[in-house]
C-alpha positions in Angstrom: 0.0 0.0 0.0 2.9 2.4 0.8 4.4 1.6 -2.6 1.0 2.4 -4.3 0.7 5.6 -2.5 4.3 6.5 -3.4 3.6 5.7 -7.0 0.4 7.7 -6.9 2.1 10.7 -5.5 4.8 10.4 -8.1 2.3 10.3 -10.9 0.1 13.1 -9.4 0.2 16.5 -11.0 0.3 18.2 -7.5 3.6 19.1 -6.0 4.4 18.6 -2.4 4.3 22.3 -1.8 0.9 22.7 -3.3 -0.4 19.8 -1.2 1.1 21.3 2.0 -0.4 24.7 1.1 -3.8 23.1 0.6 -3.5 21.2 3.9 -2.5 24.4 5.7 -5.6 26.2 4.3 -7.8 23.3 5.4 -6.3 23.3 8.8 -6.9 27.1 9.1 -10.5 26.6 7.9 -11.0 23.9 10.6 -9.6 26.2 13.2 -11.9 29.0 12.2 -14.8 26.5 12.3 -13.9 25.6 15.8 -13.3 29.2 17.0 -16.8 30.5 16.2 -16.5 33.4 18.8 -13.3 34.6 17.2 -11.3 34.3 20.4 -8.0 33.4 18.6 -7.6 30.1 20.4 -9.5 26.7 20.7 -10.3 24.7 23.8 -11.8 21.3 24.3 -15.3 22.7 24.5 -15.0 24.3 21.1 -13.8 21.0 19.6 -16.5 19.0 21.2 -19.2 21.3 19.7 -18.2 19.9 16.3 -19.2 16.3 17.3 -22.5 16.3 15.3 -20.7 17.4 12.2 -17.7 15.1 12.6 -19.7 12.1 13.8 -16.9 11.2 16.3 -17.3 10.1 19.9 -16.3 12.7 22.6 -13.4 10.5 23.8 -11.8 10.6 20.3 -12.1 14.4 20.1 -10.6 14.7 23.5 -7.7 12.4 22.5 -7.1 14.5 19.4 -7.0 17.7 21.5 -4.5 16.2 24.0 -2.2 15.2 21.1 -2.3 18.6 19.6 -1.8 20.4 22.9 2.0 20.0 23.4 2.4 22.5 26.2 -0.7 21.2 28.1 -2.0 24.7 28.7 -5.6 23.8 27.9 -6.0 25.7 24.7 -4.6 25.7 21.1 -3.5 28.8 19.2 -3.7 28.9 15.4 0.0 28.1 15.1 -0.2 25.1 17.6 -3.3 23.8 15.9 -1.8 24.0 12.4 1.6 22.4 13.4 -0.1 19.7 15.4 -2.6 19.0 12.7 0.2 18.7 10.1 2.2 16.5 12.4 -0.9 14.4 13.1 -1.5 13.7 9.4 2.2 13.3 8.6 3.1 16.7 6.9 6.1 18.6 8.1 5.3 22.0 9.7 6.7 24.3 7.1 5.2 27.6 6.0 2.9 27.5 3.0 4.2 28.3 -0.5 7.6 26.6 0.3 7.4 24.1 -2.4 9.4 20.9 -3.0 8.7 19.3 -6.3 8.2 15.5 -6.1 7.1 13.7 -9.2 5.7 10.3 -9.3 3.3 8.1 -11.2 0.0 6.5 -10.1 -2.1 4.0 -11.7 -5.3 6.0 -12.2 -7.3 3.0 -13.3 -6.6 1.1 -10.1 -7.3 4.2 -8.0 -10.7 4.8 -9.8 -11.6 1.1 -9.3 -10.7 1.3 -5.6 -12.8 4.4 -5.2 -15.7 2.9 -7.0 -15.5 -0.2 -4.8 -15.4 1.9 -1.7 -18.6 3.8 -2.8 -20.3 0.6 -3.6 -19.3 -0.9 -0.3 -20.7 2.0 1.8 -23.7 2.2 -0.5 -23.0 5.8 -1.6 -23.0 5.1 -5.3 -26.8 4.9 -5.5 -27.2 7.9 -3.3 -24.8 10.5 -4.6 -25.5 11.2 -8.3 -23.8 14.7 -8.6 -20.5 14.4 -10.5 -19.1 17.4 -8.8 -19.7 16.0 -5.4 -18.3 12.6 -6.4 -15.2 14.3 -7.8 -14.7 16.4 -4.7 -15.0 13.3 -2.5 -12.6 11.4 -4.7 -10.0 14.1 -4.4 -10.3 14.2 -0.7 -10.2 10.4 -0.4 -7.1 10.2 -2.6 -5.3 12.9 -0.5 -6.1 11.0 2.7 -4.7 7.7 1.1 -1.5 9.5 0.2 -1.0 10.4 3.8 -0.4 6.7 4.5 -2.6 6.8 7.6 -5.2 4.0 7.4 -7.0 5.2 10.5 -7.8 8.6 8.9 -8.9 6.9 5.7 -11.1 4.4 7.7 -12.6 7.3 9.6 -13.3 9.2 6.4 -15.0 6.1 4.9 -17.1 5.6 8.1 -18.0 9.3 7.9 -19.1 8.8 4.2 -21.0 5.7 5.2 -22.9 7.5 7.9 -23.7 10.4 5.6 -24.9 7.9 3.0 -27.2 6.2 5.4 -28.6 9.6 6.4 -29.2 10.5 2.8 -30.9 7.2 2.1 -33.1 7.7 5.1 -33.9 11.2 4.0 -34.7 10.0 0.5 -36.9 7.3 1.9 -38.7 9.9 4.0 -39.1 12.1 1.0 -40.6 9.3 -1.0 -43.0 8.5 1.9 -44.0 12.2 2.0 -44.5 12.3 -1.8 -46.7 9.2 -1.5 -48.7 10.7 1.4 -49.0 13.9 -0.6 -50.4 12.0 -3.6 -52.9 10.2 -1.4 -53.9 13.4 0.2 -54.3 15.1 -3.2 -56.5 12.2 -4.4 -58.7 12.5 -1.3 -59.0 16.3 -1.8 -60.0 15.8 -5.4 -62.7 13.4 -4.3 -64.0 15.8 -1.7 -64.0 18.7 -4.2 -66.0 16.6 -6.6 -68.4 15.6 -4.0 -68.8 19.2 -2.9 -69.3 20.3 -6.5 -72.1 17.7 -7.0 -73.8 18.8 -3.7 -73.5 22.5 -4.9 -75.1 21.7 -8.2 -78.0 19.9 -6.5 -78.5 22.9 -4.1 -78.4 25.3 -7.0 -81.0 23.3 -8.9 -83.3 23.2 -5.9 -82.8 27.0 -5.3 -83.5 27.7 -8.9 -86.8 25.8 -8.8 -87.8 27.6 -5.6 -87.0 31.0 -7.2 -89.0 30.1 -10.3 -92.0 29.1 -8.2 -91.7 32.3 -6.2 -91.5 34.4 -9.4 -94.6 32.7 -10.8 -96.5 33.4 -7.6 -95.3 37.0 -7.6 -96.2 37.4 -11.3 -99.7 36.2 -10.6 -100.1 38.6 -7.7 -98.7 41.4 -9.8 -101.1 40.7 -12.7 -104.0 40.9 -10.3 -102.7 44.2 -8.8 -102.2 45.7 -12.3 -105.8 44.7 -13.3 -107.1 46.4 -10.2 -105.0 49.5 -10.7 -106.1 49.6 -14.3 -109.7 49.7 -13.2 -108.9 52.5 -10.7 -107.1 54.4 -13.5 -110.2 54.2 -15.7 -112.3 55.5 -12.9 -109.9 58.4 -12.3 -109.9 59.1 -16.1 -113.7 59.5 -16.0 -113.4 61.9 -13.1 -110.6 63.9 -14.9 -112.9 64.3 -18.0 -115.6 65.7 -15.7 -113.2 68.0 -14.1 -111.8 69.2 -17.4 -115.2 70.3 -18.5 -115.6 72.2 -15.2 -112.1 73.8 -15.7 -113.1 74.9 -19.3 -116.1 76.7 -17.8 -113.9 78.3 -15.2 -111.4 79.4 -17.9 -114.1 81.3 -19.7 -114.9 83.0 -16.5 -111.2 83.8 -15.9 -110.9 85.3 -19.4 -113.8 87.6 -18.6 -112.1 88.5 -15.3 -108.8 89.1 -17.1 -110.5 91.8 -19.3 -111.6 93.5 -16.2 -108.1 93.2 -14.6 -106.5 94.7 -17.7 -108.7 97.7 -17.3 -107.8 97.9 -13.7 -104.1 97.6 -14.6 -104.3 100.6 -16.9 -105.8 102.6 -14.1 -103.1 101.5 -11.7 -100.4 102.4 -14.2 -101.6 105.9 -14.2 -101.6 105.9 -10.4 -98.1 104.6 -10.5 -96.9 107.4 -12.7 -98.4 109.9 -10.3 -96.7 108.1 -7.4 -93.3 108.1 -9.2 -93.6 111.8 -9.7 -94.3 112.3 -6.0 -91.4 109.9 -5.1 -89.1 112.0 -7.2 -90.2 115.1 -5.4 -89.7 113.3 -2.1 -86.2 112.2 -3.1 -85.3 115.7 -3.9 -86.5 116.8 -0.5 -84.4 113.9 1.1 -81.3 115.1 -0.8 -81.8 118.6 0.5 -82.2 117.3 4.0 -79.1 115.1 3.6 -77.1 118.1 2.5 -78.5 120.0 5.5 -77.6 117.2 7.9 -74.0 117.2 6.5 -73.8 120.9 7.1 -75.0 120.3 10.7 -72.5 117.5 11.1 -69.7 119.7 9.9 -70.9 122.5 12.1 -71.0 120.2 15.1 -67.5 119.1 14.4 -66.3 122.7 14.3 -68.2 123.4 17.5 -66.7 120.4 19.2 -63.2 121.4 18.1 -63.8 124.9 19.5 -65.1 123.3 22.8 -62.0 121.2 22.9 -59.8 124.2 22.6 -61.8 126.0 25.3 -61.7 122.9 27.5 -57.9 122.8 27.3 -57.7 126.5 28.2 -60.3 126.0 31.0 -58.3 123.0 32.3 -55.2 125.2 32.8 -57.3 127.9 34.4 -59.0 125.4 36.7 -55.6 124.0 37.7 -54.3 127.4 38.7 -57.4 128.3 40.6 -57.4 125.0 42.5 -53.8 125.5 43.5 -54.9 128.6 45.4 -57.8 126.7 46.9 -55.2 124.3 48.4 -53.6 127.1 50.3 -57.0 128.4 51.4 -58.0 125.0 52.7 -54.8 124.7 54.7 -55.5 128.1 56.3 -59.1 127.0 57.0 -57.8 123.8 58.7 -55.5 125.9 60.9 -58.4 128.3 61.8 -60.7 125.3 62.5 -58.1 123.7 64.8 -57.7 127.0 66.7 -61.5 127.3 67.0 -61.7 123.7 68.2 -59.0 124.4 70.8 -60.9 127.5 72.0 -64.0 125.4 72.2 -62.3 122.7 74.3 -60.9 125.3 76.7 -64.3 126.8 77.1 -65.9 123.4 77.9 -63.1 122.7 80.4 -63.6 126.0 82.1 -67.4 125.4 82.2 -66.9 122.0 83.9 -64.6 123.6 86.5 -67.1 126.3 87.2 -70.1 124.1 87.7 -69.6 124.1 91.4 -69.6 127.9 91.3 -72.8 127.9 89.3 -74.6 130.3 91.7 -71.9 132.9 91.5 -70.6 132.5 87.9 -73.6 131.2 85.9 -74.2 134.5 84.2 -70.6 134.9 83.3 -70.3 131.3 82.0 -73.4 131.7 79.7 -71.9 134.9 78.2 -68.6 133.2 77.5 -70.3 130.2 75.8 -72.4 132.5 73.6 -69.4 134.6 72.7 -67.4 131.4 71.7 -70.3 130.1 69.5 -70.6 133.5 67.9 -66.9 133.3 67.0 -67.1 129.8 65.5 -70.3 129.5 63.4 -70.7 132.9 61.7 -67.0 132.9 60.6 -67.3 129.4 59.1 -70.4 130.3 57.2 -68.8 133.3 55.6 -65.4 131.8 55.0 -66.0 131.0 51.4 -66.3 134.7 50.6 -63.7 136.1 53.0 -60.8 133.9 51.6 -60.5 136.1 48.6 -59.6 139.0 50.8 -56.8 137.1 52.6 -55.2 135.2 49.7 -53.8 136.0 46.3 -55.8 133.9 43.7 -52.7 133.7 41.5 -50.5 132.3 44.2 -49.3 128.7 43.8 -48.7 126.2 46.6 -46.0 123.5 46.7 -47.4 121.5 49.6 -49.6 118.5 49.7 -52.7 117.7 51.8 -51.9 116.3 55.2 -52.2 112.5 55.3 -54.5 112.7 58.3 -57.2 114.7 56.4 -59.6 111.8 56.5 -59.0 111.0 60.2 -59.9 114.5 61.3 -63.6 113.9 61.6 -64.2 117.1 63.4 -62.7 119.0 60.5 -65.0 117.4 58.0 -68.1 118.0 60.1 -67.3 121.7 60.6 -66.5 122.4 57.0 -69.4 120.5 55.4 -71.4 123.7 54.8 -68.5 125.9 53.5 -66.3 123.6 51.4 -68.9 122.6 48.7 -67.3 123.7 45.4 -69.5 122.5 42.6 -68.4 122.2 39.0 -70.5 125.2 38.0 -68.6 127.4 40.5 -65.3 126.1 39.3 -66.2 126.9 35.7 -67.3 130.4 36.7 -64.0 131.0 38.5 -62.0 129.5 35.6 -63.1 132.4 33.3 -61.6 134.9 35.7 -58.4 132.8 36.0 -58.1 132.6 32.2 -57.9 136.4 32.1 -55.5 136.9 35.0 -53.8 133.6 35.8 -52.4 132.9 32.3 -50.3 136.1 32.6 -48.5 134.7 35.6 -47.8 131.3 34.1 -45.2 132.6 31.7 -43.1 133.9 34.6 -42.5 130.5 36.1 -39.7 128.4 34.6 -37.2 125.8 35.6 -39.7 123.4 37.1 -42.4 121.2 35.7 -45.7 121.3 37.6 -48.0 118.3 38.0 -51.4 119.1 39.3 -53.0 116.6 41.7 -56.7 117.0 42.4 -58.9 115.2 44.9 -62.5 115.6 45.8 -64.7 113.7 48.3 -68.3 114.4 48.9 -68.7 118.1 49.5 -64.9 118.6 50.0 -62.5 119.6 47.2 -58.8 119.5 47.6 -55.7 120.0 45.4 -52.1 119.0 45.7 -49.3 120.3 43.5 -46.3 118.0 42.9 -43.2 119.7 41.4 -41.3 117.7 38.9 -37.6 118.8 38.7 -36.8 116.8 35.6 -37.6 119.5 33.0 -35.6 122.7 32.9 -38.0 125.2 31.4 -41.7 125.2 30.7 -43.9 128.3 29.8 -47.3 126.6 29.7 -49.2 123.4 30.3 -47.8 120.3 28.6 -50.2 119.0 25.9 -48.0 116.4 24.1 -44.4 115.1 24.1 -42.4 118.2 24.2 -45.2 120.4 22.7 -46.2 123.6 24.6 -49.7 125.0 24.6 -48.3 128.3 23.4 -46.5 126.8 20.4 -48.2 126.3 17.1 -49.6 122.7 17.1 -52.5 120.9 15.7 -55.6 121.5 17.8 -57.2 118.3 19.3 -60.6 117.6 18.0 -61.9 115.9 21.1 -61.0 115.6 24.8 -61.4 112.3 26.7 -61.3 111.9 30.4 -59.5 108.7 31.5 -59.2 107.7 35.2 -56.4 105.4 36.4 -57.3 103.2 39.4 -55.6 100.3 41.2 -53.9 99.3 44.4 -51.1 101.4 45.7 -47.7 100.6 44.2 -48.9 98.8 41.0 -47.2 101.4 38.8 -49.9 103.8 37.7 -47.7 106.9 37.9 -44.8 105.1 36.1 -47.2 104.0 33.4 -48.5 107.5 32.8 -44.9 108.9 32.9 -43.8 106.3 30.3 -46.8 107.1 28.1 -46.4 110.9 28.3 -42.6 111.1 28.1 -41.5 107.7 26.7 -39.2 107.5 29.7 -38.9 105.5 32.9 -38.5 107.2 36.3 -37.3 104.7 38.9 -38.8 106.4 41.9 -42.1 108.1 42.5 -43.7 109.4 45.7 -47.0 107.9 46.6 -49.8 109.8 44.9 -51.9 111.8 47.4 -55.4 112.5 46.2 -55.3 112.6 42.4 -52.6 113.5 39.9 -53.5 115.0 36.5 -51.8 115.1 33.1 -52.8 115.8 29.5 -51.4 113.8 26.5 -52.3 114.2 22.8 -52.7 111.1 20.6 -53.4 110.7 17.0 -56.0 108.0 15.9 -56.9 107.5 12.3 -55.7 110.9 11.3 -57.5 112.7 14.1 -55.8 114.3 17.1 -57.4 113.7 20.5 -56.5 115.0 23.9 -56.4 112.5 26.8 -56.9 113.8 30.3 -55.1 111.3 32.5 -56.2 111.3 36.1 -53.8 109.3 38.3 -55.7 108.4 41.5 -54.3 107.3 44.8 -54.4 103.6 45.4 -54.4 103.7 49.2 -57.5 102.7 51.1 -58.0 106.1 52.8 -58.3 107.8 49.4 -61.0 105.4 48.0 -63.8 107.9 48.7 -61.9 110.6 46.8 -61.2 108.3 43.9 -64.9 107.4 43.4 -65.8 111.0 42.8 -63.6 111.2 39.7 -65.5 108.4 38.0 -68.2 110.8 37.3 -68.3 111.9 33.6 -65.2 109.7 32.9 -65.0 108.5 29.3 -62.6 105.6 30.2 -61.3 103.8 33.3 -58.0 102.0 33.3 -57.7 99.4 36.2 -54.1 98.3 36.8 -52.7 95.5 38.9 -49.2 94.2 39.6 -48.4 90.8 37.8 -46.0 90.0 40.7 -48.7 90.6 43.4 -51.6 88.2 43.4 -53.4 90.4 46.0 -53.6 93.3 43.5 -55.1 91.0 40.9 -57.8 89.9 43.4 -58.6 93.5 44.2 -59.3 94.1 40.5 -62.8 92.6 40.9 -63.5 95.1 43.8 -62.3 98.0 41.6 -64.6 96.7 38.8 -67.5 96.7 41.1 -66.8 100.3 42.2 -66.4 101.4 38.6 -69.6 99.7 37.3 -71.6 101.3 40.2 -70.5 104.8 39.3 -69.6 105.2 35.6 -71.9 105.3 32.6 -72.6 102.0 30.9 -70.8 103.1 27.7 -67.6 103.9 29.6 -64.6 102.1 28.2 -62.8 99.9 30.7 -59.3 98.6 30.3 -57.6 96.1 32.6 -53.7 96.3 32.6 -51.2 94.0 34.2 -48.0 96.0 34.8 -44.4 95.0 35.7 -44.1 92.0 33.4 -40.3 92.7 33.3 -40.1 91.6 37.0 -41.8 88.2 36.5 -39.7 85.0 36.2 -42.3 82.3 36.9 -44.1 82.1 33.5 -46.4 79.3 34.5 -47.8 81.4 37.3 -48.0 84.4 34.9 -50.0 82.3 32.4 -52.5 81.5 35.2 -52.9 85.2 36.1 -53.3 86.0 32.4 -56.2 83.6 32.1 -57.9 85.0 35.3 -57.5 88.6 34.1 -58.7 87.7 30.6 -61.8 86.1 32.0 -62.5 89.2 34.1 -62.1 91.4 31.1 -64.5 89.2 29.0 -67.1 89.2 31.8 -67.0 93.0 32.1 -66.7 93.7 28.3 -63.3 95.3 28.9 -60.0 95.4 27.1 -57.0 93.6 28.6 -53.2 94.2 28.2 -50.0 93.1 30.0 -47.4 95.9 30.0 -44.1 97.0 31.5 -43.7 100.7 32.4 -39.9 100.0 32.8 -39.2 98.8 29.3 -42.3 100.4 27.7 -43.6 97.1 26.2 -47.3 97.4 25.1 -47.8 100.7 27.0 -48.6 102.7 23.8 -50.5 99.8 22.3 -52.9 99.7 25.3 -53.5 103.5 25.3 -53.9 103.6 21.5 -56.5 100.7 21.6 -58.4 102.5 24.3 -58.4 105.8 22.3 -59.7 103.9 19.3 -62.6 102.4 21.3 -63.3 105.9 22.8 -63.4 107.4 19.3 -65.8 104.6 18.0 -68.2 105.0 20.9 -68.3 108.8 20.6 -68.9 108.5 16.8 -71.8 106.2 17.5 -73.3 108.7 20.0 -72.9 111.5 17.4 -74.6 109.4 14.8 -77.5 108.7 17.2 -77.8 112.4 17.9 -77.8 113.2 14.2 -80.5 110.6 13.5 -82.7 112.0 16.3 -82.3 115.5 14.9 -82.8 114.6 11.3 -86.1 112.7 11.8 -88.4 115.7 12.5 -86.8 117.7 9.7 -87.4 114.9 7.2 -91.1 114.8 8.2 -91.6 118.5 7.8 -89.9 118.5 4.4 -92.1 115.7 3.1 -95.2 117.5 4.3 -94.2 120.4 2.1 
């Protein structure tokens, strides 16, 4: 056998180097097959996992691993595996591609006969029919025989025998499955045929039932049609009778039509007469429309003149009320002095009660003299003040913060401190003549007039603003003076600012008037007053901005300024939930006092200080709901950075203009109706 193999190797076309290279590649492929995880080495467990593929017992695989593991470290590297594998199959461990040409001859006929006998012995000849597979097996079998290792060849033949048996078993199973499939197909065909026959029988029965049903329906339909035909004939007779009646009516209608034509001719003449009268009426209406337009233009001119006069009167009233502040201060001092005298008199009277017999006459004289000093002077004080004070004098002081707590002062001055609007207007004419001359002499300070009025008491406070350097007259707009040439406002609107103390009303007004932020403001005492011009839709309007005190003790004063207010701006602080809660109270006070057509705006100020935007969103929803419930506008602004300040005031001015235009249209309609009637009568 060794000689045969030697001769075969000698006659083979493969060199020793090529054979070694092929064995090296096979050993490398086997190593990669064992090392599925790519660790770079192989252990016993990796080799045993190939048992199903190699069909070798675990003991044989373990023995092979021990033979290959020379250093006994429990694992094989690629180099150790290759060298041991080559040594195991009898090939020297030399690198691939190191060829050594060995030529020999082999008897191919004997080798083919041996391979054929081997296939016949193991029964693979009838199983493997692929020439490529047989050729590949033959090459591998020849190579193993050349290794001169009968054990390996025997193992390879056993391996082929087992594979052949498995293939035979699989082929037998496949034939059984094909046979079972044919039987199943035949059964299915029989069942389909049976179902088809049953279906045809059912269709035949259903067809017969449908035919019987259609026959019955046709018979019933014929009877119904005969009955309906009889009814139609009866109806036809009735229609013929009605036709005769209608022909008779048509004759009557033709006769009536002749009469209607005559009536139409008469109505046409009446129509011509009415059209002539309508034309005359239309001419009268055009004349009245022209007259109404003239009245409308005249009313605009008159309102413009009234606006000019109102601005002048406002300045005069401001100057006059300044003098009243000083007068009221003097009245308060006199009242305190009189009260002290009264207290001393009562004390002396109590002390002298024990001496009533001796001093009763003197005590009664003293009481009568004291009462004569108090009451008569108070009754005449309104007319005496003009003799003691210069009406053009201006006061820089504010009302004392205890003016509301002095109950005695209010009771004593109730009858003398009633200053009605008619009296103020009467005094303003005198001030316009004398007071305006003195206003040009005062420069270097900007005056802000603060008014307050409660019940029958009127009070004024003057706050000096040192920011501007020179001012010759009352400020009307940003940087414009009343004395300078400027466009005259067409209308004047009174806007009252209300809200809790410290919400930023004064800062808001200062930002709107001067487009500037003043970081500090003293608390408003009573009411502060400013005028600002604004242009809306090409029309110039003057806004009287009344800044009221937000403190609780000035609430009674604030309510008095709601009277005749065109608009009310209620402000709250977005950083103060308490001020937002009080907005509802302010709305109640405003709705109780103002006219139903008064424009109301709710403004949330100080948005620049807010950081919690989720809370700000909640406040926004609450304030928006309040505005919707009270038919008011709502804005969130910041007097510090000026955001949405001018938008809020412009929106309010637009609504004020729309409401006043509606009122003017209503007045014009009321005036035009009687004129239209009189013209038509003519």
